[in-house]
C-alpha positions in Angstrom: 64.1 -88.1 40.7 60.4 -89.3 42.4 57.7 -87.1 43.4 57.0 -89.4 46.3 58.1 -89.0 50.0 59.0 -92.5 50.1 58.0 -96.2 48.7 55.8 -96.5 51.7 53.7 -93.5 50.4 54.3 -94.2 46.5 52.8 -98.0 47.6 49.8 -96.3 49.3 48.9 -94.0 46.4 49.6 -96.8 44.3 47.4 -99.4 46.2 44.3 -96.8 46.8 44.4 -95.5 42.5 44.3 -99.2 42.2 41.2 -99.4 44.3 39.7 -96.8 42.5 40.2 -98.0 38.8 38.3 -101.9 40.2 35.6 -99.9 41.6 35.4 -97.5 38.3 35.2 -100.6 36.2 32.7 -102.5 38.5 30.7 -99.7 38.1 31.2 -99.2 34.4 29.4 -102.7 33.2 28.2 -101.5 30.2 32.1 -100.9 29.1 33.1 -104.6 27.6 36.2 -106.3 28.0 36.5 -106.3 24.4 37.0 -102.8 23.8 38.9 -102.3 26.9 41.5 -104.6 25.0 40.9 -102.9 21.8 41.7 -99.8 23.1 44.1 -100.0 25.9 45.6 -103.5 25.3 44.0 -104.8 28.5 40.8 -105.4 30.7 39.2 -107.0 33.4 41.0 -110.0 33.4 44.6 -108.7 33.1 44.3 -106.9 36.3 43.1 -110.1 37.9 45.6 -112.6 36.4 48.1 -109.7 37.6 47.0 -109.5 41.2 47.7 -113.8 40.8 51.0 -113.4 39.4 52.2 -110.4 41.8 50.8 -112.5 44.6 52.6 -115.7 43.5 55.5 -114.0 43.1 55.4 -112.9 46.6 54.6 -116.5 47.5 51.2 -115.9 48.1 48.2 -118.4 47.3 45.6 -116.7 45.2 44.5 -118.3 41.9 43.5 -116.5 38.8 40.2 -117.3 39.5 40.1 -115.7 42.6 42.3 -112.6 41.4 39.4 -112.1 38.8 36.6 -112.1 41.1 38.3 -109.6 43.0 38.3 -107.2 40.0 34.6 -108.4 39.0 33.3 -108.1 42.4 31.8 -111.7 41.3 32.8 -114.8 39.1 33.8 -114.0 36.2 30.8 -116.4 34.7 28.7 -114.4 36.3 29.6 -111.3 34.9 29.7 -112.2 31.6 26.1 -113.8 32.5 25.3 -110.3 33.2 26.6 -108.1 31.2 29.0 -109.4 28.5 27.6 -108.7 24.7 28.6 -110.7 21.6 31.9 -109.5 20.1 31.9 -107.6 16.7 34.4 -108.2 13.7 35.4 -104.4 14.2 36.2 -105.0 18.1 38.2 -108.8 17.2 40.1 -106.7 14.8 40.9 -103.9 17.0 41.9 -106.3 19.8 44.2 -108.0 17.7 46.0 -104.8 16.7 46.1 -103.8 20.2 47.2 -106.9 21.6 49.8 -106.6 18.7 50.9 -103.6 20.2 51.4 -105.1 23.8 54.2 -107.3 22.9 56.5 -103.8 23.3 55.3 -103.0 27.0 56.8 -106.5 27.8 
């Protein structure tokens, strides 16, 4: 059963939701990638990498750096310089635990 009228509607809605997620992450620069990784198993880098992988699967040229720049709204290096804080051991441990759970998602 599908809740969408058709695949075109589904794709438009999913694309709109993705754009809102990217905008939200750009506005919430206080949220560290390590925290996103620890709690959800993905971060801004993952979204950019997924864009790259999907473009590649469609035969389109989009590098990982270009995908990440789209998500960050600037280069990853610029974002890290402006917003990234040093990770604590607790954050690193939570991220490692969360990443282990990602194996079941693939």
